C-alpha positions in Angstrom: 38.2 32.5 19.2 37.3 28.8 19.8 40.0 26.3 19.6 39.7 23.6 16.6 38.1 20.3 17.8 40.8 17.9 17.5 39.0 15.1 18.9 38.6 12.1 16.4 35.1 11.9 15.0 33.2 8.7 15.8 33.2 6.3 13.0 29.6 6.1 11.4 27.4 3.1 12.6 26.8 0.0 10.5 23.2 1.4 9.7 24.5 4.7 8.9 27.0 3.1 6.4 24.1 1.0 4.7 21.9 4.1 4.4 24.9 5.9 2.9 25.2 3.3 0.2 21.5 3.1 -0.1 21.5 6.7 -0.8 24.3 6.7 -3.1 22.8 3.9 -5.2 19.5 5.9 -5.4 21.4 8.9 -6.6 23.3 7.1 -9.1 20.4 5.3 -10.6 18.3 8.7 -10.8 20.7 11.5 -11.2 20.5 13.9 -14.1 23.1 16.4 -15.5 21.9 19.1 -12.9 20.4 17.1 -10.1 21.3 14.0 -7.6 18.3 12.8 -6.0 20.4 11.0 -3.5 22.0 14.1 -2.1 18.4 15.7 -2.1 17.1 12.8 -0.1 20.1 13.1 2.2 19.4 16.6 3.0 15.9 15.9 3.5 16.3 13.2 6.2 18.7 15.6 8.1 15.5 17.9 8.5 13.6 15.6 10.4 15.5 13.6 13.0 12.8 11.5 14.1 12.2 10.3 10.2 16.0 9.7 10.1 16.1 7.8 13.2 13.4 5.7 11.9 14.8 5.1 8.6 18.1 3.9 10.2 16.3 1.7 12.4 14.4 0.2 9.6 17.6 -0.2 7.7 19.2 -1.8 10.8 16.2 -4.2 10.9 16.5 -5.0 7.1 13.1 -3.6 6.5 14.4 -1.0 4.2 17.1 -1.6 1.5 16.5 0.8 -1.3 14.6 3.7 -2.6 12.9 3.7 -6.0 11.5 6.5 -8.2 7.8 6.2 -8.7 6.8 6.4 -12.5 6.1 9.8 -13.8 2.0 10.9 -13.2 1.6 7.9 -11.0 -0.6 9.8 -8.9 0.9 8.5 -5.8 2.7 10.2 -2.9 4.6 7.3 -2.1 4.7 3.5 -1.3 6.5 0.9 0.5 6.9 -2.6 -0.8 7.8 -5.3 1.6 8.9 -7.8 -1.0 11.6 -5.5 -2.6 12.2 -3.6 0.8 11.9 -0.4 -1.0 10.2 3.1 -0.6 9.0 4.5 -3.9 9.2 8.3 -4.1 7.8 10.9 -6.6 10.9 12.4 -8.2 9.2 16.0 -9.0 8.4 16.5 -5.2 11.8 15.4 -4.1 13.5 17.8 -6.4 11.1 20.5 -5.4 12.1 19.9 -1.7 15.2 21.8 -2.4 13.4 25.2 -2.9 9.7 24.7 -1.8 9.0 24.2 1.9 5.6 22.7 0.9 7.5 19.9 -1.0 9.7 19.4 1.9 6.9 18.9 4.3 5.0 16.8 1.9 7.9 14.3 1.3 9.1 14.2 5.0 5.5 13.2 5.8 5.3 10.8 3.1 8.3 9.0 4.1 7.2 9.2 7.9 4.0 7.4 6.8 5.8 4.8 4.4 8.7 4.0 7.0 6.1 3.0 9.6 4.6 0.4 7.0 7.8 -1.1 7.0 7.6 -1.8 10.6 4.2 -3.1 10.3 5.1 -5.2 7.4 5.4 -8.7 9.4 1.9 -8.0 10.9 0.4 -7.0 7.5 1.9 -10.2 5.9 0.3 -12.4 8.7 -2.9 -10.6 8.2 -3.0 -11.3 4.6 -2.0 -15.0 5.0 -4.8 -15.4 7.4 -7.3 -14.0 4.8 -5.9 -16.2 2.1 -6.1 -19.1 4.2 -9.6 -18.6 5.2 -10.5 -17.9 1.5 -9.0 -21.2 0.4 -10.8 -23.2 3.4 -14.2 -21.6 2.2 -13.7 -21.9 -1.6 -12.7 -25.6 -1.4 -15.7 -26.8 0.7 -18.5 -28.4 -1.4 -21.0 -27.1 1.3 -22.6 -23.7 1.2 -23.3 -21.1 1.2 -19.7 -19.6 1.0 -19.9 -16.4 3.0 -16.8 -14.2 2.7 -18.2 -11.1 4.8 -16.2 -11.7 7.9 -13.0 -12.7 6.2 -13.2 -9.6 4.2 -14.2 -7.2 6.9 -11.2 -8.6 9.2 -8.9 -8.0 6.4 -10.3 -4.5 5.7 -10.2 -3.7 9.5 -6.6 -4.6 9.8 -5.6 -2.6 6.9 -7.4 0.3 8.6 -5.4 -0.1 11.6 -2.1 -0.2 9.5 -2.9 2.8 7.3 -3.9 4.7 10.6 -0.7 4.1 12.4 1.3 4.6 9.5 -0.4 8.1 9.1 0.6 8.9 12.6 4.2 8.0 11.7 3.9 10.8 9.1 2.7 13.2 11.7 5.6 12.4 14.0 8.0 13.0 11.2 6.5 16.5 10.6 6.4 17.3 14.4 10.2 16.5 14.4 10.8 18.8 11.3 8.7 21.6 12.9 10.7 21.3 16.1 14.2 21.2 14.7 13.2 24.7 13.0 11.6 25.8 16.2 12.1 23.8 19.5 9.0 25.5 21.2 6.9 24.5 18.3 3.1 24.8 18.4 0.0 23.3 16.7 0.2 26.1 14.3 3.8 25.5 13.4 3.3 21.8 12.9 0.2 22.5 10.8 1.9 24.9 8.6 4.8 22.7 8.0 2.8 20.4 5.8 -0.9 21.7 5.8 -2.3 19.7 3.1 -1.4 16.5 5.5 -1.8 18.1 8.8 -5.6 18.9 8.1 -5.9 15.2 8.8 -5.0 15.9 12.2 -5.6 19.4 13.1 -8.6 21.6 12.5 -7.9 25.3 11.5 -10.8 27.6 12.3 -11.3 31.3 12.3 -10.4 33.7 9.7 -7.1 34.9 8.6 -4.8 36.1 10.0 -6.3 35.1 13.4 -6.6 31.3 12.7 -7.1 28.9 15.6 -5.6 25.3 15.6 -7.0 22.6 17.5 -6.3 18.7 17.8 -9.1 16.8 16.1 -11.4 15.1 18.6 -10.1 11.8 19.7 -6.6 12.3 19.3 -4.1 12.9 22.0 -0.3 14.1 22.0 2.4 13.6 24.3 4.1 16.3 26.1 6.7 16.6 23.4 3.9 17.0 20.9 4.5 13.7 19.1 1.4 11.5 18.8 1.5 7.8 20.5 0.5 4.9 18.7 -2.3 4.4 21.1 -5.5 2.3 20.5 -7.6 5.5 20.7 -5.3 7.6 18.3 -5.4 4.6 15.7 -9.1 4.4 16.0 -9.5 8.2 15.5 -7.1 8.1 12.5 -9.0 5.4 10.9 -11.9 7.5 10.9 -10.2 10.7 9.7 -8.0 9.1 7.3 -8.9 5.5 6.1 -12.6 6.5 6.0 -12.2 9.4 3.5 -14.6 9.3 0.6 -13.3 8.0 -2.9 -13.1 11.7 -4.0 -10.7 12.6 -1.2 -8.7 9.4 -1.3 -8.4 8.8 -5.2 -6.9 5.4 -5.1 -6.8 2.5 -7.7 -5.9 2.7 -11.1 -8.9 4.9 -12.1 -8.4 7.1 -8.7 -12.0 6.5 -7.9 -11.5 4.2 -4.7 -11.5 5.1 -1.1 -9.4 2.8 1.2 -12.4 0.4 2.0 -12.9 -0.4 -1.6 -9.2 -0.4 -2.5 -8.6 -3.2 -0.1 -12.0 -4.7 -0.7 -11.3 -5.1 -4.5 -8.4 -7.0 -3.9 -10.2 -9.1 -1.5 -13.2 -9.9 -3.9 -10.7 -10.4 -6.6 -8.9 -13.3 -4.7 -12.4 -14.7 -3.3 -13.8 -14.7 -6.9 -10.7 -16.5 -8.6 -10.5 -19.2 -5.9 -14.3 -19.8 -6.2 -13.9 -20.0 -10.0 -11.0 -22.3 -9.8 -12.7 -24.7 -7.4 -15.8 -24.6 -9.1 -14.6 -25.5 -12.4 -12.4 -28.3 -11.0 -15.5 -30.0 -9.1 -17.5 -29.6 -12.1 -15.1 -31.5 -14.3 -14.3 -34.3 -11.4 -17.8 -34.7 -9.7 -20.8 -34.9 -12.0 -23.2 -34.4 -9.1 -21.6 -31.3 -7.9 -23.7 -28.0 -7.3 -21.9 -24.9 -7.0 -22.6 -23.1 -3.6 -24.0 -19.7 -3.4 -21.3 -17.1 -2.5 -22.3 -14.3 0.0 -20.9 -10.9 0.8 -22.7 -8.5 2.9 -21.5 -5.6 1.0 -23.1 -3.0 3.2 -21.7 -4.2 6.3 -18.2 -4.2 5.0 -18.7 -0.7 3.1 -18.2 -2.1 -0.5 -19.8 -0.6 -3.5 -20.3 -2.6 -6.7 -20.0 0.1 -9.2 -16.5 0.9 -7.7 -15.4 -2.8 -7.4 -16.2 -3.8 -11.1 -13.8 -1.2 -12.3 -10.9 -2.3 -10.3 -11.2 -6.3 -10.5 -10.0 -8.6 -13.5 -10.8 -12.1 -12.8 -8.3 -14.8 -14.4 -10.8 -16.1 -17.0 -12.0 -12.5 -17.7 -15.6 -13.7 -16.9 -18.1 -12.1 -14.6 -18.4 -13.4 -11.0 -21.9 -14.5 -9.4 -22.5 -14.0 -5.8 -25.3 -12.9 -3.6 -25.3 -9.7 -1.8 -26.9 -10.3 1.7 -27.0 -6.7 2.9 -30.1 -5.7 5.3 -30.8 -9.2 5.7 -32.0 -9.7 1.9 -30.4 -12.2 -0.4 -29.9 -10.3 -3.9 -28.4 -12.3 -6.6 -25.6 -10.1 -8.1 -23.3 -10.6 -11.1 -19.9 -8.8 -10.6 -19.0 -8.0 -14.4 -15.7 -6.1 -14.6 -16.1 -3.2 -17.1 -14.4 -3.8 -20.4 -11.7 -1.4 -19.4 -11.2 -2.6 -15.9 -7.7 -1.7 -14.6 -6.1 -3.6 -11.6 -4.2 -1.5 -9.1 -4.2 -3.9 -5.9 -2.5 -2.9 -2.6 0.2 -5.4 -3.4 2.2 -3.0 -5.5 0.7 0.2 -7.1 3.5 0.9 -9.4 4.1 -0.1 -13.0 6.1 -3.1 -12.2 2.9 -4.8 -10.7 0.7 -4.0 -13.7 3.3 -5.8 -16.0 3.4 -8.8 -13.9 -0.4 -8.9 -13.8 -0.7 -8.8 -17.6 1.3 -11.8 -18.2 -0.7 -14.6 -19.7 -0.9 -18.1 -18.2 -0.1 -20.0 -21.3 3.1 -18.0 -21.6 4.6 -18.7 -18.1 6.4 -21.5 -16.9 8.5 -22.0 -13.9 12.0 -23.5 -13.8 14.9 -23.9 -11.2 18.0 -22.7 -12.6 20.1 -25.2 -14.7 17.2 -27.6 -14.6 15.4 -29.2 -17.4 12.4 -30.0 -15.5 9.4 -28.0 -16.2 5.8 -27.8 -14.8 2.8 -25.7 -15.6 1.6 -25.6 -11.8 3.4 -24.7 -8.6 2.6 -24.8 -4.7 0.6 -21.7 -3.8 3.3 -19.2 -2.9 3.9 -15.6 -3.4 5.7 -14.2 -6.4 8.4 -12.7 -3.9 8.9 -16.3 -2.4 9.3 -17.9 -5.7 11.8 -15.5 -7.3 13.8 -15.4 -3.8 14.1 -19.1 -3.9 15.7 -19.3 -7.1 12.8 -19.9 -9.7 12.5 -18.0 -12.5 9.7 -17.3 -15.4 10.3 -19.2 -18.5 8.4 -19.8 -21.8 6.1 -22.6 -22.0 5.5 -24.8 -24.8 2.2 -26.5 -25.7 3.3 -29.9 -24.6 3.8 -28.4 -21.1 0.0 -27.9 -20.8 -1.9 -29.7 -18.2 -5.3 -29.2 -16.3 -4.9 -26.6 -13.5 -5.8 -28.1 -10.1 -7.0 -25.5 -7.7 -4.8 -26.8 -4.8 -1.6 -26.0 -7.1 -2.6 -22.6 -9.1 -1.1 -21.5 -12.2 1.5 -18.6 -12.0 -1.1 -16.4 -13.4 -3.2 -16.8 -10.6 -0.5 -16.2 -8.2 0.4 -13.0 -9.8 -3.2 -11.9 -10.0 -4.3 -12.2 -6.6 -2.8 -15.0 -4.3 0.4 -13.3 -3.5 0.6 -11.2 -0.5 -0.5 -7.5 -0.7 2.6 -6.6 0.8 3.0 -2.9 0.0 1.0 0.3 1.1 0.2 3.3 -1.0 -0.3 6.9 -0.2 -2.1 8.9 -2.7 -0.4 12.4 -3.7 -2.2 15.6 -2.9 -2.1 18.6 -5.2 0.4 21.4 -5.3 -2.2 23.8 -4.2 -3.1 21.7 -1.2 0.5 21.4 -0.3 0.5 25.3 -0.2 -2.7 25.7 1.7 -4.6 27.2 -1.3 -7.0 24.6 -2.8 -8.5 25.2 -6.0 -12.4 25.2 -6.3 -13.7 21.5 -5.7 -10.4 20.5 -3.9 -10.7 18.7 -0.7 -9.5 20.6 2.5 -10.8 20.1 6.1 
């Protein structure tokens, strides 16, 4: 009979204490009479040592400070917000993870994906700032044409690398879960742990029960079955994940976008709003001003006008004129958002974001606490920066109104496009795909 272990247990580390509080707060905020999501999440993290290690590392670095519940029927598998340093989770899948292996695998993957976004956030913010600065430089110039093709393409390409590396993070979380269950895990074990997600990495061929499992071309693994974040692996996952069709990706408020047009719609929204602001300003201040042509090579960057127009909403609610330079032709276009256009840009795909975007410019003012000074325009900063520095939204009065200088955009413009797309979203997959039994018409590799 083994003797009792009387050695004192090591005190939890600071990151562990922080994570424990984060989980407790999450549970307290969302618990019901028969369920505590904080306890569910704690159990889930213990099932994937790699995931828990990276969660603790992110907590320690200050990248993750809380978990939030996704709104019901959001269509999202999860998302990460760098502004609030939060991972948003689907509560039905979290609860199901207690009893359903498919739900457990789904959520382990989602969290592995989203926590990698937390480590990528600084580079994502820099990439977005470079894009915004580039748009500002082009838009304020009176010389033409104003070509946004390279700026938009670079932004999308950077987003591709970010999403691809995050997907690798999800894969490694699943490998860790599979290896905890079976230290001698195989590609078959990994695939079956989360078949709906692993089909992005592993091909299942042959017939039941003698399926074959092979890694997709272009991908490589370490000896321990984990996937390194190598340039070749990131490029391959850009192809297998980021380049999925709109029907497979189902992003955006309408669920009809692929990743290219998801990020591209945000880019075109920003460029359109800044062009409109400067054109309006110059027309009012320079009677000789002629607005330059705005160019996008839609084919080169992979943008589709019919998808973009359903997912942009310009500040003035008017159409946006541009020239499509695809295939060397200059084709005048009018990007006229549909009447029911919904905006779900990559800065925050949850309801909170939609509420901010719906705010009207004439109903917003900014005021420092305990100050009576008011202004209807502020320096161009993100909403995140404004709130963290002590600025708050306040009702404006008619006497506050003054012309909007494009160099100091109104709060509505900041909320609509100029704040950083700081969070990354992962679309949900259906229950049947999680269980490896797709319904007719559902996507499966």
